[in-house]
C-alpha positions, -999 to +999 in steps of 0.1 A: +079+080-072+062+102-054+062+141-059+084+160-038+060+177-021+082+205-014+098+213-052+090+238-066+073+223-099+047+232-129+027+198-111+030+209-077+017+242-089-008+228-104-021+206-082-022+238-058-041+258-082-057+232-097-055+250-129-057+244-165-025+226-177-020+251-203-018+281-185+013+266-169+035+255-198+063+270-217+069+273-251+080+242-255+090+206-286+077+185-253+044+207-250+021+174-257+035+150-228+039+178-203+000+182-209-005+140-208+012+136-178-005+168-156-039+160-169-025+126-154-011+140-119-035+170-108-071+155-095-050+135-066-058+153-037-029+164-006-055+151+015-087+128+014-110+118+039-102+106+075-105+074+080-111+056+113-094+015+101-063+007+079-062-006+051-046-040+047-016-025+030-010-006+062+002-040+079+033-041+056+037-006+074+070-002+084+064+028+111+033+032+134+034+070+126+030+062+094+004+043+100-016+072+115-013+094+089-025+076+065-057+069+079-059+110+091-062+118+049-025+127+048-018+121+009+010+130-010+006+126-050+028+111-074+044+116-111+021+102-136+052+071-146+045+062-115+008+064-116+007+049-151+028+019-136+004+015-112-026+013-142+000-011-154+000-034-125-037-036-118-043-052-157-016-075-145-038-086-122-068-084-141-055-106-168-042-136-146-067-139-121-088-156-155-069-183-157-079-195-128-114-193-138-105-208-173-082-241-154-113-242-128-094-232-096-115-198-089-139-195-061-136-157-053-139-133-077-160-152-096-165-134-132-177-100-124-183-099-095-160-077-071-131-089-052-138-103-021-137-079+022-117-092+047-130-072+079-114-075+114-124-055+144-102-038+169-134-041+200-172-049+194-183-035+161-151-009+153-131-024+120-092-017+128-082-032+094-105-036+063-094-050+022-099-068-009-079-098-016-070-112-051-082-141-054-092-174-037-090-204-054-096-248-038-066-264-049-080-291-067-085-325-055-088-313-023-116-294-003-080-273+005-085-236+003-057-210-016-057-171-006-036-154-041-021-122-043-006-108-073+022-084-076+034-071-108+071-060-104+099-040-120+133-054-132+150-040-107+131-053-079+120-092-097+166-099-092+157-092-058+132-122-051+150-151-039+145-187-058+110-206-046+110-232-027+095-260-023+087-256+013+058-230+023+074-216+054+108-213+040+095-192+009+077-167+041+109-164+056+125-158+023+101-127+018+107-119+043+140-108+046+135-084+014+094-081+010+080-087+041+050-060+035+039-083+006+037-119+030+022-092+057-007-081+040-012-121+023-006-133+057-037-108+074-055-118+043-056-150+047-064-154+080-087-134+085-123-148+092-138-145+057-111-162+048-096-188+082-073-209+054-032-213+060-024-220+031-020-197-006+004-180-030+019-149-039+029-145-081+049-119-089+049-111-124+075-091-143+063-059-160+089-063-190+086-093-204+059-113-181+080-135-163+064-152-132+075-166-100+054-181-080+055-185-040+033-210-021+029-201+016+016-204+045+004-188+074+026-181+108+009-176+137+036-152+159+038-135+123-001-123+121-001-115+164+030-092+149+009-073+129-021-071+151-002-056+180+011-033+154-017-023+139-036-020+175-013+000+185-018+026+160-054+024+157-061+038+193-048+070+182-072+076+152-106+052+160-123+084+168-121+103+140-126+136+163-098+128+185-073+121+158-039+124+169-011+115+149+016+084+174+052+094+188+081+089+161+089+050+172+121+045+196+147+031+165+127+059+140+144+093+135+131+108+108+153+138+109+186+119+101+188+114+062+202+082+068+174+061+082+169+039+064+123+033+065+121+071+072+144+087+043+120+069+022+094+082+033+068+101+017+054+123+051+086+127+060+090+165+052+063+167+072+070+142+099+097+158+110+081+189+115+062+179+142+068+169+179+080+131+185+058+131+207+030+134+181-002+164+172-034+171+167-048+166+136-054+204+129-022+211+139-011+180+116-035+204+088-020+236+095+019+227+090+012+209+059-009+244+044+031+263+058+051+239+036+024+229+006+006+264+006 
């Protein structure tokens, strides 16, 4: 999980001070684990460089206001455990792609090549959405292209996956109920101008025992249009880097309410609930965050 931005911990102090880990360590038999964890955690910034476009991963974001937080560079560091899990996830993807090459199916990326980029444009040459997909294959014996995404997943989440169905559209509908963000991301990759296919798959691999679920998918044009409308709405607040603003709180969200099913899990909640509901400037956002996180 993300490190609690408002909690006084050794790691939080270290991130704020950029000091040497050893100075923050108490005498403990657990000293080595603490040094390793803090070494992994300490280089995470509170704020990244501002961006005038979104990553494809934002396609599945449930809140337009959170999209603008991310584009403006806001960041909450992760605990070492989560960073190690992300590393494992990357290795699982790296291990799966060569299998498609060995099977004679892989189109992109070929061994040694970087992942292919997709771009959506807002107006003219202004970028709206940018990302890099995992792999593109060709169905054997046909010219049919399939866009694939590989996801590693833990035990609890793997158990929540629906049973794969032989009908791609049924898989889309089933996954939208449990993991909508993955379906939305896949849709935007597959339907992009650079890929332009209607077929593909999501491959989920269990992090502990390498069990897999593979779902064939098809592009849902209504879903794509819905995602684009949401992205375009949020983009208007960040497209001009000199005039970026935090978007208003969506009508159905209540960041002050600990029962809100979206806000209560949001890493930006500690700051979001302090900002005006109608939005705020970049400078005001940074100033308030400095008060809260130092």
